[in-house]
C-alpha positions as CSV (number, residue, x, y, z in Angstrom):
1,M,-226.4,-107.1,57.5
2,V,-225.3,-107.8,61.0
3,I,-225.1,-104.8,63.4
4,V,-222.7,-105.3,66.3
5,R,-221.8,-103.0,69.2
6,T,-219.4,-105.1,71.3
7,I,-216.0,-106.6,70.7
8,D,-217.2,-110.1,71.3
9,A,-220.1,-109.7,68.9
10,L,-217.8,-108.4,66.2
11,Q,-215.4,-111.3,66.7
12,E,-218.3,-113.8,66.4
13,A,-219.7,-112.2,63.3
14,K,-216.3,-111.9,61.7
15,N,-215.4,-115.5,62.4
16,A,-218.5,-116.5,60.4
17,L,-217.0,-114.9,57.2
18,S,-215.1,-116.9,54.7
19,G,-213.0,-115.1,52.1
20,S,-211.4,-111.7,51.7
21,V,-212.5,-108.9,53.9
22,G,-212.6,-105.2,53.1
23,F,-212.9,-102.6,55.9
24,V,-214.0,-98.9,55.9
25,P,-213.6,-97.1,59.2
26,T,-215.8,-94.0,59.5
27,M,-217.1,-91.5,62.1
28,G,-220.6,-91.7,60.6
29,A,-222.7,-88.9,59.1
30,L,-222.1,-90.8,55.9
31,H,-222.0,-89.0,52.6
32,K,-221.1,-89.8,48.9
33,G,-217.4,-89.7,49.8
34,H,-217.9,-92.5,52.3
35,L,-220.1,-94.3,49.9
36,S,-217.4,-94.3,47.3
37,L,-215.1,-96.1,49.8
38,I,-217.8,-98.6,50.6
39,Q,-218.6,-99.3,47.0
40,Q,-214.9,-99.8,46.1
41,A,-214.4,-102.1,49.1
42,R,-217.6,-104.0,48.2
43,K,-216.3,-104.5,44.7
44,E,-212.8,-105.7,45.6
45,N,-213.6,-108.0,48.5
46,E,-215.9,-111.0,49.2
47,H,-217.0,-109.4,52.5
48,L,-217.3,-105.9,53.9
49,I,-217.1,-104.5,57.4
50,V,-217.9,-100.8,58.1
51,S,-217.3,-99.1,61.5
52,I,-219.0,-96.0,62.8
53,F,-217.2,-94.5,65.8
54,V,-216.7,-90.9,66.8
55,N,-213.3,-91.2,68.4
56,P,-212.9,-88.9,71.3
57,T,-209.1,-89.2,71.5
58,Q,-208.5,-87.4,68.2
59,F,-210.5,-84.3,69.2
60,L,-208.6,-81.5,70.9
61,E,-209.9,-79.3,73.7
62,G,-212.4,-76.9,72.2
63,E,-213.1,-78.9,69.1
64,D,-216.5,-80.1,68.0
65,L,-216.7,-83.6,69.6
66,D,-220.1,-83.1,71.1
67,A,-221.4,-81.2,68.1
68,Y,-220.0,-83.7,65.5
69,P,-222.9,-84.9,63.3
70,R,-224.4,-88.2,64.3
71,K,-227.0,-89.9,62.0
72,E,-227.2,-93.5,63.2
73,A,-230.5,-94.4,61.5
74,A,-229.6,-92.9,58.1
75,D,-226.0,-94.4,58.3
76,T,-227.4,-97.8,59.1
77,R,-229.8,-97.7,56.1
78,I,-227.0,-96.5,53.8
79,C,-224.8,-99.5,54.9
80,E,-227.6,-101.9,54.5
81,L,-228.4,-100.8,51.0
82,S,-224.7,-100.8,50.1
83,G,-224.2,-104.5,50.8
84,V,-222.2,-104.2,54.1
85,D,-221.9,-107.5,55.9
86,I,-221.0,-106.2,59.3
87,L,-221.7,-102.7,60.8
88,F,-219.6,-102.2,63.9
89,M,-220.8,-99.3,66.1
90,P,-219.0,-99.6,69.5
91,T,-219.2,-97.5,72.6
92,V,-216.3,-95.5,73.9
93,D,-216.1,-97.9,76.9
94,A,-215.8,-100.8,74.5
95,M,-212.9,-99.2,72.7
96,Y,-210.9,-97.7,75.6
97,E,-209.8,-98.6,79.1
98,K,-209.0,-96.0,81.8
99,D,-205.2,-96.6,81.7
100,E,-204.3,-97.1,78.0
101,L,-201.2,-97.7,76.1
102,H,-200.6,-94.9,73.7
103,I,-199.4,-94.8,70.1
104,G,-197.5,-91.7,69.2
105,A,-197.4,-90.0,65.8
106,P,-193.9,-89.7,64.2
107,A,-191.9,-86.7,65.6
108,I,-191.6,-84.9,62.3
109,R,-194.5,-85.9,60.0
110,G,-196.9,-86.1,62.9
111,Y,-196.3,-82.5,63.9
112,I,-196.3,-80.5,60.7
113,L,-199.3,-79.1,58.8
114,E,-202.4,-80.8,60.4
115,G,-200.2,-82.0,63.3
116,E,-198.9,-78.5,64.0
117,K,-202.4,-77.0,64.0
118,R,-203.9,-79.9,66.0
119,P,-201.1,-81.2,68.2
120,G,-202.0,-84.7,69.5
121,H,-204.7,-85.2,66.9
122,F,-202.7,-87.8,65.1
123,D,-201.8,-89.7,68.3
124,G,-205.5,-90.3,68.9
125,M,-206.3,-91.1,65.3
126,L,-203.5,-93.7,65.0
127,Q,-204.5,-95.2,68.3
128,V,-208.1,-95.9,67.2
129,V,-207.2,-96.9,63.6
130,M,-204.8,-99.5,64.9
131,K,-207.5,-100.9,67.2
132,L,-210.1,-101.0,64.4
133,L,-207.7,-102.6,61.9
134,N,-206.8,-105.3,64.4
135,L,-210.4,-105.9,65.3
136,S,-211.6,-106.1,61.7
137,G,-209.0,-108.6,60.7
138,A,-209.4,-107.1,57.2
139,N,-207.2,-107.9,54.2
140,N,-207.8,-104.4,52.7
141,A,-208.7,-101.1,54.4
142,Y,-210.0,-98.1,52.5
143,F,-209.2,-94.4,53.3
144,G,-209.8,-91.2,51.3
145,K,-207.0,-89.0,49.9
146,K,-208.7,-85.9,51.2
147,D,-207.1,-86.6,54.6
148,A,-203.7,-87.0,52.9
149,Q,-201.5,-86.7,56.0
150,Q,-203.7,-89.1,57.9
151,L,-203.5,-91.6,55.0
152,A,-199.7,-91.3,55.0
153,L,-199.4,-91.8,58.7
154,I,-201.7,-94.8,58.7
155,T,-199.7,-96.3,55.9
156,Q,-196.5,-95.7,57.9
157,M,-198.0,-97.3,61.0
158,V,-199.0,-100.4,59.1
159,K,-195.4,-100.6,57.8
160,N,-193.7,-99.8,61.0
161,Y,-195.7,-102.3,63.1
162,F,-195.7,-105.1,60.4
163,M,-199.5,-105.2,60.3
164,D,-201.1,-107.7,57.9
165,V,-203.4,-105.3,56.1
166,K,-203.2,-103.4,52.8
167,I,-204.1,-99.7,52.9
168,I,-206.0,-98.6,49.8
169,P,-206.0,-94.9,49.0
170,C,-209.2,-93.7,47.4
171,S,-209.9,-90.6,45.3
172,I,-211.5,-87.4,46.7
173,V,-215.2,-87.1,46.0
174,R,-216.5,-83.6,45.2
175,D,-219.9,-82.1,44.8
176,E,-221.1,-80.7,41.4
177,K,-219.3,-77.4,42.0
178,G,-216.0,-79.0,43.2
179,L,-216.3,-78.8,47.0
180,A,-214.6,-81.7,48.6
181,L,-217.2,-83.7,50.5
182,S,-217.0,-83.7,54.3
183,S,-219.3,-84.4,57.2
184,R,-218.5,-80.9,58.4
185,N,-220.0,-79.3,55.3
186,I,-223.4,-79.4,56.9
187,Y,-222.3,-76.4,59.0
188,L,-221.9,-74.3,55.9
189,N,-224.8,-72.0,54.9
190,G,-225.4,-71.1,51.2
191,E,-223.1,-68.1,51.1
192,E,-220.3,-70.0,53.0
193,K,-220.5,-72.9,50.6
194,E,-219.8,-70.6,47.8
195,R,-216.8,-69.1,49.6
196,A,-215.6,-72.6,50.5
197,L,-215.2,-73.3,46.8
198,S,-212.1,-71.1,46.9
199,L,-210.2,-74.1,48.3
200,S,-210.8,-76.2,45.3
201,R,-210.4,-73.2,43.0
202,S,-207.0,-72.5,44.5
203,L,-206.0,-76.1,43.8
204,K,-207.3,-75.8,40.2
205,R,-205.3,-72.6,39.7
206,A,-202.2,-74.3,41.0
207,T,-202.7,-77.3,38.6
208,K,-203.2,-75.0,35.6
209,M,-200.0,-73.2,36.5
210,V,-198.1,-76.4,36.7
211,M,-199.6,-77.6,33.4
212,A,-198.4,-74.3,31.8
213,G,-194.9,-75.0,33.0
214,E,-194.7,-73.0,36.3
215,L,-193.0,-75.2,38.8
216,N,-191.7,-72.6,41.4
217,V,-193.5,-73.4,44.6
218,E,-193.5,-69.8,46.0
219,V,-195.0,-68.4,42.8
220,I,-197.8,-71.0,42.9
221,K,-198.5,-70.4,46.6
222,K,-198.8,-66.7,46.1
223,E,-201.4,-67.2,43.4
224,M,-203.3,-69.7,45.6
225,L,-203.4,-67.3,48.5
226,I,-205.1,-64.7,46.2
227,V,-207.8,-67.2,45.4
228,L,-208.1,-68.1,49.1
229,E,-208.9,-64.5,50.2
230,E,-212.6,-65.5,50.1
231,T,-212.1,-67.7,53.2
232,D,-212.2,-66.4,56.7
233,E,-208.7,-67.6,57.6
234,V,-206.1,-69.6,55.8
235,E,-204.1,-71.9,58.1
236,Y,-201.7,-73.2,55.5
237,V,-200.9,-73.7,51.9
238,A,-198.2,-76.4,51.5
239,I,-196.5,-78.0,48.5
240,V,-194.7,-81.1,49.5
241,D,-193.6,-84.5,48.1
242,R,-195.3,-87.8,48.9
243,E,-193.2,-88.0,52.1
244,F,-194.3,-84.6,53.2
245,N,-190.9,-83.0,52.6
246,A,-191.2,-79.3,51.6
247,L,-190.4,-78.6,48.0
248,D,-188.9,-75.6,46.2
249,V,-189.9,-76.9,42.8
250,V,-192.9,-79.1,41.9
251,E,-191.9,-82.7,41.1
252,I,-194.4,-84.1,38.6
253,G,-195.7,-87.4,39.9
254,N,-194.4,-86.9,43.4
255,T,-196.1,-83.7,44.6
256,M,-199.1,-82.9,46.8
257,I,-200.6,-79.4,47.2
258,L,-202.5,-79.1,50.4
259,V,-204.6,-76.3,51.9
260,A,-206.5,-75.7,55.2
261,A,-208.8,-72.8,55.8
262,W,-211.7,-71.6,57.9
263,V,-215.1,-70.8,56.4
264,G,-217.7,-69.9,58.9
265,K,-217.7,-72.5,61.7
266,P,-215.9,-75.4,60.0
267,R,-212.3,-75.8,59.3
268,L,-211.9,-77.3,55.8
269,I,-209.1,-79.1,54.1
270,D,-208.4,-80.1,50.5
271,N,-205.6,-81.2,48.3
272,M,-204.4,-82.1,44.9
273,W,-201.9,-84.9,43.9
274,I,-199.7,-84.0,41.0
């Protein structure tokens, strides 16, 4: 595995590759969710590039940029054991100039749900993802479905800007009790982890209701909110189609159920695709 920290070094290492390239961009603190992306990319491509970069432009004022978990030694070892060809770990100065062009999230889908609660977050996310996709030169890039809105906006960006890369959605990975894996889960103590399970339990409750024939969105939301009373604060429960349009009735095969809530220090998100 080659470890590179500059743009020039990445280009040199990338140019030495021959064949299809898969790319997994991360912010580090790798867990089994990241590992599932890496393993799928490794299986489906001749070469694999992974990036680790805690992107400052997608953190809002007061969010946990400085406290965001960083585990460079462990992450490097995970990538090495997973067959990564190039590990790209740039500095902020390598990725950004002082007077940058900016990419803006779409006016509607970029400012609902996560975008409403974190205005400007998606601008910074799209900005860095475009840079990383261009730098990697990848044929295929892998993103988890847990960040469903992020995934949708990245897919739209690639389409709108005619970028020559295929975005591959990957399934959510959960622990043995059903909690969606996240780097921020390390902030949860034992009691909070139990309460955090209410997110996945609310989604399971919704799924069971749909399977039993209940398709009314408001009825499903009310039941989910009862389950979510274990959290400290529910930010939203949303039932939308794949284009993030609000639904009155669940459309089988075209619906996402999304939830965001606070448990202890971290803000957690989860979703279910139906």
